[in-house]
C-alpha positions, 0 to 999 in steps of 0.5 A, spaced: 602 768 309 601 769 317 595 774 315 588 771 313 584 774 308 577 773 304 579 775 297 575 771 292 574 773 285 567 769 285 564 774 289 563 779 284 559 775 279 555 771 285 554 777 290 557 773 296 563 768 298 561 761 297 562 757 304 564 751 301 570 754 297 572 758 302 572 752 307 576 748 302 581 754 301 582 755 308 584 748 309 589 748 304 592 754 307 592 751 314 596 745 311 601 749 307 602 753 313 604 747 317 609 745 312 612 752 312 612 753 320 608 759 319 603 761 324 596 765 323 597 772 327 592 776 323 585 776 320 584 781 315 577 781 313 577 789 313 572 793 307 569 786 305 562 787 305 560 780 304 563 777 310 557 774 314 556 771 321 556 764 317 563 765 314 565 767 321 562 761 324 565 757 318 572 760 319 572 758 327 570 751 325 575 750 320 581 753 324 579 750 331 581 754 337 589 752 336 589 755 329 587 762 332 591 761 338 597 766 335 592 771 332 594 778 335 590 783 330 583 782 327 580 787 322 573 786 320 572 794 318 566 795 314 563 788 314 556 791 315 552 785 315 556 782 321 552 782 327 553 780 335 552 773 333 558 773 328 563 776 334 560 771 339 562 765 335 569 769 333 570 770 341 569 762 342 574 761 337 579 765 342 579 761 348 586 758 347 589 764 344 596 766 348 595 773 347 592 778 352 592 784 347 589 782 341 587 788 337 580 788 334 577 793 329 570 793 328 569 800 325 563 800 320 560 794 322 553 797 323 549 791 325 554 790 331 551 793 338 553 793 345 552 786 346 557 784 341 562 790 344 561 787 351 562 780 349 569 783 346 570 787 352 569 781 356 574 776 352 581 776 356 585 775 350 582 782 347 586 788 349 584 794 344 577 795 340 576 800 335 568 800 334 567 807 330 560 807 326 557 801 329 550 801 333 553 801 340 549 806 344 551 806 351 558 802 352 561 809 350 567 808 355 569 800 352 572 802 345 573 808 340 565 809 339 566 815 334 560 816 329 555 811 333 548 813 335 550 814 343 545 814 348 551 817 353 555 823 354 562 822 356 563 829 358 558 829 363 560 826 370 553 826 373 549 820 372 542 817 375 540 810 376 533 809 373 530 804 376 525 802 370 524 796 367 519 792 362 515 785 364 512 782 358 506 777 361 503 772 356 496 769 358 495 762 355 489 759 358 486 764 363 481 769 363 484 773 369 488 779 368 495 779 372 496 786 370 490 788 374 492 784 380 499 787 380 497 794 379 490 794 384 490 787 387 483 786 384 481 780 380 478 782 373 477 779 366 483 780 362 483 783 355 487 781 349 492 787 350 493 790 356 498 795 358 500 798 365 505 803 366 510 805 371 507 800 377 511 801 383 514 795 386 519 797 392 524 802 389 522 800 381 517 803 376 515 797 372 511 797 365 507 791 364 504 789 358 499 783 358 498 781 351 496 774 348 501 771 343 497 771 337 495 778 338 498 782 332 502 787 337 505 781 341 512 782 336 512 789 336 511 789 344 517 785 345 523 788 345 530 784 343 533 781 349 527 781 353 529 781 361 523 778 364 517 774 361 511 772 365 506 766 363 500 765 366 495 759 366 489 757 369 490 751 374 485 747 371 489 747 364 490 740 361 497 739 363 500 735 356 497 741 352 500 746 357 507 743 357 506 744 349 504 751 350 509 753 355 515 750 351 512 754 344 511 761 348 518 760 351 521 759 345 518 765 342 520 769 347 527 766 346 527 768 339 528 775 341 535 774 344 541 777 342 548 777 345 547 780 351 553 778 356 554 781 363 558 787 363 563 788 368 568 793 368 570 792 375 578 791 375 577 791 367 581 795 362 577 800 358 579 803 352 576 810 350 580 811 344 584 808 339 587 801 339 594 804 339 600 803 344 605 808 341 605 815 344 608 821 342 614 823 346 617 827 341 615 830 334 618 836 330 619 839 323 612 836 321 605 836 323 601 831 327 594 831 329 590 829 335 587 823 331 594 821 329 595 824 322 602 826 320 604 831 315 610 833 312 611 841 312 617 842 308 619 840 301 626 841 302 631 836 303 634 839 309 628 839 313 626 832 315 621 831 321 619 825 325 615 822 330 618 818 336 614 814 341 617 812 348 613 806 348 618 801 345 616 795 341 615 789 346 612 782 346 605 784 346 606 790 341 611 787 336 609 791 330 606 797 328 602 800 322 601 807 318 596 808 313 598 812 307 592 818 306 596 822 301 602 820 297 605 826 293 610 825 287 617 823 290 615 823 297 616 817 301 616 814 308 621 813 313 619 807 318 623 803 323 625 804 330 630 809 334 635 806 339 637 808 346 642 813 344 638 818 341 632 817 345 633 824 348 636 827 342 632 833 339 632 831 332 634 824 331 634 824 324 639 829 323 644 825 328 650 823 325 650 817 330 652 810 326 648 806 331 642 810 332 636 805 329 634 801 324 630 805 319 628 804 311 624 808 306 618 806 302 615 809 296 608 811 298 601 809 295 595 812 297 591 807 301 596 802 302 598 800 309 605 800 311 608 796 317 614 795 321 616 790 327 620 784 330 619 777 328 621 771 332 621 769 340 622 774 346 627 772 352 622 777 356 616 782 354 622 787 352 628 783 350 627 780 343 631 773 342 637 772 339 634 769 332 629 775 332 629 780 326 626 786 323 621 786 318 617 791 313 610 789 311 605 793 305 598 791 306 599 785 311 605 782 307 612 782 308 616 785 303 622 780 302 627 785 299 627 790 305 632 788 310 636 792 316 643 791 318 641 792 325 638 786 329 633 787 334 635 789 342 631 792 348 630 799 346 626 799 340 622 806 339 618 806 333 620 812 329 616 815 322 617 820 317 614 823 311 619 827 306 620 828 299 619 834 294 611 834 295 607 833 301 604 827 303 600 824 309 599 818 313 595 816 319 598 812 325 594 805 326 597 804 333 597 811 336 594 812 343 591 818 341 588 823 346 580 821 348 575 825 346 573 827 353 580 830 354 580 833 347 574 837 349 576 839 356 583 842 352 578 846 348 573 848 353 579 851 357 583 853 351 589 849 353 593 850 347 601 850 348 605 843 349 613 843 350 616 840 345 623 841 347 626 844 353 634 845 356 635 846 363 628 847 365 623 843 369 616 844 368 609 841 371 602 839 368 600 846 370 604 850 366 609 852 371 616 852 368 623 853 373 630 854 372 634 849 376 641 851 377 646 845 377 654 843 375 651 842 367 647 848 367 652 853 370 652 860 365 647 857 361 640 859 359 634 855 359 630 854 353 623 851 351 620 851 345 612 849 344 610 843 339 604 847 336 606 852 330 604 859 330 597 859 326 592 865 325 587 862 330 593 860 335 597 866 335 597 868 343 602 866 348 602 869 355 606 868 361 606 870 368 612 871 373 612 867 379 619 867 382 626 871 380 632 873 383 637 878 382 640 878 375 634 873 372 633 874 365 626 872 362 624 872 355 618 870 350 618 870 343 618 866 337 622 863 332 624 856 328 623 850 331 630 848 330 633 855 334 639 854 338 638 851 345 644 856 348 642 862 345 637 867 347 631 868 343 631 874 338 639 874 338 639 869 332 636 868 325 628 868 324 627 870 331 623 876 335 623 876 342 621 881 348 627 880 354 625 882 361 631 884 364 632 890 360 625 891 357 628 891 350 626 887 343 630 883 339 630 882 332 634 877 330 641 880 333 644 881 339 642 888 341 635 890 343 631 896 341 625 900 345 621 905 341 616 907 346 617 913 350 620 913 357 624 907 360 622 900 358 619 896 364 623 891 367 619 885 369 618 883 376 614 878 380 606 878 378 607 881 371 604 878 365 607 878 359 603 877 352 605 876 345 600 876 339 602 875 332 597 878 328 599 878 321 604 874 317 604 871 309 599 868 305 600 861 308 597 858 315 603 858 318 609 863 318 614 862 313 621 864 311 622 871 309 614 873 311 613 880 314 611 879 321 607 883 326 607 882 333 604 885 339 607 885 345 603 886 352 606 888 359 600 887 364 595 887 359 598 894 356 600 894 349 608 896 350 610 895 343 608 893 336 614 890 332 613 889 324 619 885 322 621 881 315 624 874 317 630 872 314 631 867 309 631 860 312 629 853 311 622 852 308 617 848 312 620 849 318 615 851 323 615 857 327 613 856 334 613 860 341 619 860 345 621 861 353 627 862 356 629 863 363 636 864 366 637 865 374 637 860 380 630 858 382 626 863 377 620 860 375 614 862 370 607 860 369 605 859 362 598 861 360 593 856 356 598 850 358 596 843 355 600 838 358 603 832 354 598 826 353 601 819 355 597 813 356 597 811 364 601 805 366 598 798 367 599 798 374 599 803 379 601 799 385 607 796 382 613 798 378 612 798 370 616 799 364 617 806 362 624 806 359 630 801 360 636 805 356 642 800 355 640 795 360 636 788 359 630 787 363 626 781 364 619 779 366 622 777 373 624 784 375 632 782 373 635 788 370 642 787 367 647 792 364 648 792 356 654 794 353 652 799 347 656 798 340 662 797 344 661 803 349 660 803 356 654 808 357 650 809 364 644 804 363 638 807 366 631 804 368 625 809 369 619 806 371 612 808 368 608 808 374 610 814 378 610 815 386 603 815 388 598 813 393 599 806 392 606 806 391 610 810 395 616 806 396 620 801 392 626 796 393 632 793 389 636 787 390 643 787 388 644 780 384 651 782 382 656 788 382 663 788 380 669 792 383 667 799 380 660 799 384 657 803 379 650 803 381 644 808 383 637 808 386 633 814 386 627 818 382 628 822 376 623 826 371 620 821 366 625 825 360 631 824 364 637 825 359 640 818 357 647 816 360 647 820 366 647 817 373 640 819 377 642 825 382 646 828 377 641 833 373 636 837 375 629 834 378 633 828 381 635 825 387 640 818 387 643 814 392 650 811 389 653 804 391 660 806 390 661 811 396 654 810 399 653 818 398 646 821 396 646 826 390 641 831 389 642 835 383 649 835 383 655 832 381 658 831 388 654 827 393 653 828 400 656 823 405 652 819 410 652 819 417 651 811 417 658 807 417 657 802 412 653 806 407 656 803 400 652 797 398 654 791 394 652 784 392 647 781 396 644 788 399 637 790 399 636 797 397 630 802 397 628 809 396 621 812 398 617 818 399 614 819 406 606 819 405 604 823 411 602 830 409 603 829 402 598 832 397 595 827 392 591 829 385 584 825 384 588 820 380 592 818 386 599 821 383 603 826 387 601 834 386 607 838 384 610 844 387 610 841 394 616 839 398 617 831 399 620 828 404 625 822 401 629 817 404 633 811 402 634 804 406 639 799 406 637 792 408 631 795 412 635 800 415 634 808 413 641 810 411 639 817 408 633 822 409 632 829 406 627 834 402 626 835 395 621 840 392 617 837 386 618 841 380 615 836 375 609 833 374 611 826 377 617 823 380 619 816 377 623 810 381 629 810 377 635 805 377 642 806 374 648 801 372 654 802 368 658 795 367 657 788 365 656 783 368 652 787 373 645 785 375 640 788 380 633 785 381 627 790 381 622 788 387 614 788 386 615 789 378 610 788 373 612 786 366 605 787 363 605 792 357 597 793 357 599 801 357 598 801 349 591 802 350 588 809 350 585 812 357 586 805 360 582 805 367 584 800 372 578 800 376 577 798 383 575 791 384 569 790 389 565 784 391 560 781 387 553 783 389 548 777 390 544 779 384 551 779 380 553 772 383 546 769 381 546 772 374 544 768 368 544 770 361 538 770 357 530 772 359 528 770 366 521 766 365 516 766 371 510 761 370 504 763 374 499 758 376 492 762 377 487 759 382 486 757 389 491 754 393 487 747 392 487 748 385 494 750 383 498 745 388 498 739 384 500 743 378 505 747 381 509 741 383 508 737 377 511 743 373 517 744 378 519 737 377 519 738 369 523 744 370 528 741 375 529 735 370 529 740 364 523 736 361 520 742 357 521 741 350 521 746 344 517 743 338 521 747 333 528 745 335 528 739 331 525 743 325 531 748 326 536 742 327 534 739 321 534 745 316 541 747 319 543 739 317 540 740 310 544 747 309 550 744 311 550 738 307 551 742 301 554 749 303 555 751 296 547 752 295 548 758 301 547 765 297 548 771 301 541 770 304 542 763 305 548 764 309 544 770 314 538 764 315 544 759 317 547 764 322 540 766 325 538 758 325 545 757 328 544 762 334 536 760 335 539 753 336 544 755 341 539 760 345 534 754 346 540 749 348 542 754 352 536 755 355 535 747 356 541 747 360 540 752 365 532 752 365 532 750 373 536 757 374 532 761 369 524 759 370 521 760 377 514 757 378 509 761 382 502 760 385 497 766 385 490 767 387 488 773 384 481 773 389 486 773 395 492 776 392 496 770 396 502 769 392 502 776 389 508 778 394 512 772 392 511 775 385 513 782 386 519 779 389 521 775 383 520 781 379 524 786 383 530 780 384 530 779 376 530 787 375 536 788 380 540 782 377 539 785 370 541 792 373 547 789 376 549 785 369 547 791 365 549 797 369 549 801 362 542 800 361 540 804 367 546 809 369 544 814 365 547 821 364 542 827 367 542 830 360 540 823 357 535 821 361 532 828 361 532 827 353 529 820 353 523 823 358 522 828 353 521 823 347 516 819 351 512 826 353 512 828 345 510 821 343 504 821 348 502 828 346 503 826 338 500 819 339 505 817 333 511 820 330 517 818 326 524 817 329 527 822 323 522 827 325 524 827 333 527 834 335 529 834 342 533 840 345 540 839 347 540 832 344 544 830 338 541 832 331 542 825 328 536 820 326 540 814 328 540 817 335 533 818 335 531 811 332 536 808 338 532 812 343 525 810 340 528 802 341 531 803 348 524 806 350 520 800 347 525 796 351 523 799 357 515 798 355 514 806 354 512 805 347 511 801 341 515 802 335 513 800 328 518 799 322 517 804 316 522 805 310 528 808 312 526 810 319 521 807 325 515 810 328 514 811 335 507 809 337 504 811 344 501 804 347 495 807 349 493 810 342 495 803 339 490 800 344 485 804 341 487 803 334 486 795 335 479 796 338 477 800 332 480 796 326 477 790 330 470 792 329 467 790 322 465 796 318 458 797 316 459 798 308 459 793 303 464 793 297 459 791 291 463 792 285 467 798 287 473 793 288 473 787 283 479 783 286 474 782 293 467 779 294 461 784 293 460 782 300 466 785 303 465 790 309 470 796 307 472 803 310 472 808 305 478 812 308 482 811 314 478 817 317 472 812 318 477 807 322 479 812 326 475 818 326 479 823 330 485 823 325 483 830 323 484 832 330 492 830 329 497 834 327 495 836 319 502 839 317 504 837 310 510 834 307 512 836 300 514 829 297 517 832 291 522 835 295 524 830 300 528 825 297 527 820 302 520 819 300 521 818 292 517 812 293 511 815 295 505 814 290 502 821 292 506 828 291 503 830 297 499 827 303 497 828 310 503 826 315 499 823 320 495 819 315 502 816 312 504 814 319 497 811 320 497 807 314 504 804 316 501 802 323 494 799 321 498 795 316 502 792 321 495 791 325 492 787 319 488 793 315 489 792 307 489 798 302 485 795 296 485 799 289 478 801 287 474 803 281 474 811 280 469 814 276 472 821 277 478 824 280 475 826 286 473 818 288 478 815 293 483 811 290 483 806 296 478 802 300 480 799 307 478 792 310 481 786 314 482 779 312 476 777 317 471 782 313 473 780 306 467 777 303 466 770 299 469 770 292 466 767 286 472 763 284 477 759 289 484 758 289 484 751 285 481 755 279 488 758 278 492 752 280 488 747 276 492 746 270 500 745 271 501 742 264 505 747 259 506 752 265 513 754 268 512 754 276 517 758 281 515 757 288 518 758 295 514 756 302 516 760 308 515 756 315 514 761 320 517 758 327 514 763 332 509 767 328 502 766 325 502 765 318 495 768 317 497 775 320 503 775 316 499 774 310 495 780 310 501 784 311 504 781 305 498 782 300 498 789 303 505 790 300 504 786 294 498 791 292 503 796 291 507 793 286 502 788 282 495 788 280 490 784 284 486 779 281 483 776 287 483 777 294 481 772 300 482 771 307 487 765 306 490 767 299 491 772 294 492 772 286 496 777 282 497 779 275 504 781 272 504 781 265 504 774 262 505 771 269 500 770 275 503 770 282 499 766 288 500 767 295 496 763 300 497 758 306 497 751 305 495 745 308 502 745 313 500 752 315 506 755 311 506 761 306 507 759 299 509 764 294 508 761 287 509 764 280 506 761 274 507 763 267 504 759 260 510 756 256 508 752 250 509 744 250 516 741 248 512 737 243 510 744 239 515 746 234 514 753 236 519 752 242 526 752 242 531 752 248 531 760 248 524 760 249 524 756 255 530 760 258 526 767 257 520 764 259 523 761 266 527 768 266 521 772 266 517 768 271 523 768 276 524 776 275 516 776 277 517 771 283 523 775 285 519 782 286 514 778 290 519 774 294 523 781 296 517 784 299 516 778 303 523 778 305 523 785 307 517 784 312 521 778 315 527 783 316 523 789 318 519 785 323 525 780 325 521 774 324 525 767 324 523 763 318 525 757 314 524 756 307 524 751 301 524 753 294 524 751 287 527 755 282 529 754 275 536 752 274 541 757 272 537 763 275 
């Protein structure tokens, strides 16, 4: 009931979700939810292919901002027709949302680009984003962007700022070329299309395109989200006409605007992996991949593995989910939370602890999503309210019959297991998986081995493992097992001896992952080991052997010891009763090969490498060491929540001891933030401390064992309240020289590290393997000091209590739980630049009045007044609003195409109104005298300022990695050389071999004004701009040959070209490589089995330029199939359009009228006719109309008196007065006419979509069609 879905039975028959029904159902659900006091917390539209922008807009309008105030999870996965506009409206609805960590999944939203992702990142309520397989190209660091056509390389740090941009110049009523004036400072007549590449303006390179709005290349030359448009006009122009033209031109430019907010990642968390909050603190007896896929490894009931997260459930992250990938027979899932008492247990599911957690089993079902969480109120971020309850879900719905006997309390660590008689697999949907760059680093450096469990040992992130003697480890060995199992590809393990003392024992070997902790490797069942104290090999027993000649070498400092497992059974991993062959090396020299059959054991236990050390101060370095991955803390300058075992922690920093199951255990707080450059001291204020005075402050490793005071065990130092002593890895403290060192209620106690001389890592944390000077304070005075040699990766502030109702207050505590995101980076905030402060979203417009100062002064003042008062009007805005109102009047009439149109028009309305509201900040008026260049410097400064503002707002479009910049330069050079090339055929060295990446590269270069792209089926054509100018010139000159009777559908006086080579004589000089269509599935639609590659590209380009391909009469097979002409070269016909429309009686008429808001219908007509020639036989073609015959139906396409494009299909139907007709006859004639009509309307819609044109339409179609 708390999840919103969009499942609708009608979608299967209609092909869309009816908005009216959706809205009504949603309103009813809201009413019912209010009655049941249920709040909407999740929106799940995942894998619903009919979700449109219009549906998102309708949902937000129906629910309102208050209805979305508690949403914490949004899934739009697989919603492939949602665009950035839909996300924009969704974000508008979240402005009153109370969460700060909404999880958003837009995987598979293939129309979502960087603009939509940037809008999500900027939303303060959204904490994590999954954006795999979208159209994101640059913001690779802002989300999980696997499978996106990225023009970015996260593994490359070196970047350069490419100060290159594009300016579009639109001349209205002027004969002077602004292009030439800016490039050479000369006043020359302008051309219809003029391009100046790489004009230098300060430190910018500007590509300037000057093109008339009516020109065929105006739309192809204008990219989505244009940065800057300059509109030029003569000062002598009529003001009324000029005002109207300026408004229409600005509206046309704005029509290309998409969602494009300012992108600022300063001080903003950035998610570079999946959207999870869970880490992998512990996992054993199972397999866990780096992307969060868990598989059981055993079908034996006694072998139950588990994955445990140290990041507990909290108010921000109260719930987690897993998805079943493989469900075996009699295989189940264990889901729930583990409590503090088992946090440092080696195998928590094997424990006999009665209060160890709250879990339950689930039967697994392929594809199903299972969840577990806490519902109810919370006392603080990590302490649930008294009425809070655990609950289980399946596919988002609560399972009512699943209950636990436990009530929620602090310390709820997610635990998951797969078990049963067969093998199953699940994927964590909230797992903080290592980001791709880190995985690549591990792979490149061959970092393989991560500790799974250690006993009496300490280790750091470089792989140095140390034995540290204390009262608990006296007489015991130190043992470490590793997470990764031994496989055929990962089979080598090496250590190097760093430190040793007398009677030190080092051992490496292999064995089952549940090998006893206090037994040397090789002594017990399933284990093989090489011991350094005597150089002997131990094969599952306590006596060693050495089969080499002479005495075995005894290990010493500097030695390198290696074990290589090179043969075992048939499985990928070692199994019980396998015969294993292990080569042991001493300083790269093979010392002995051991072949041994492992004893029988529990099937499915993983065999792992092991290391043991015994000897005070002894240390080794594990080669190929891989540190465990944990998400970084949300703040580096404050204490944050890492662990709070047996204590409650509140948002104000108050910590209170909590009795566990009637047991008074030592409670522990360990900060997630370690000591670092920004945090080298912390304090506690003693709020209440009873007579026992059991409290402590200090530092410890993050995995410090539970139920122990800080300072008692290895790697920790503590200052205790009861006696005022400090404890440094000892059970007995050291007395202070201070008379009153114990502390009590009301005292303020601190712990710090002296920052002088400390070595730090790049991330600001303290390097390991160095001596640190620590100190403790009491009420502002230092009472203890000492030195500590850091053997672990970090030192974490730690506090202890022991009895209720003792309480302490942590000073400088941050309660947020943002650490759930992967690779979170809190970047330093910096002062906003002038460009950032003045940025306004949307294209900037500069109006340039051309003429002398005397001519321009009055006109400029009048225009400035209009701009300041927002008096520029958009004539099409009223038409848009009228059409939207018409569609909203009856939303049941909106099919899928109608919903997409509704979304487009709503966005256009929003863009135009936004421009009107900030017109003063987006429009600048400049007077320019081209003859004297007066005003040129002002215009250049304006262009540079706009570029700088866009660079500040969208740095990802300018700051390119060196390899990406180099590849884009190669694409530009290749297009220049080839004149035109399909993006699918681009191949650049060291660039992803992905056609989507190349297509986006072409679009990016078009936005920079370096080329023009032309749509083509399944790809785009990259067209050199200079070559496009040549084609325009050639196709604009009328051919000399008359058609005569060679093409019956055109007038005999039509002037034609016999071939494309006549239009462009240099065609033969272009690449003449052949492409065999019969073997190319992407060209199965082609009419020819083989054709010249450049011929095909040229025909598509000329189609956009208005050249029509006309079928002609052929006498022999050698005669050309087609001739070519333009609308202006078509001759007079002996018939008129009215001859085909004279009789409307006994005729079924299906029609649609398209109104192009910004484009010229006549230009579109030639493209439409050319496309329709592919699917139907032409009867008559004129420059203003065309008639086609398709069986018994005739289709007319023409420009009507309102300058609209009309599509009209007619078919004869006998009169109702005749007995030859019945209802079935009428239905079949109407259906036939409608089907023919749809063929033509689909062709028109295809052109509209490819050229991204904005249209409205009215239509008349038969009922029930």
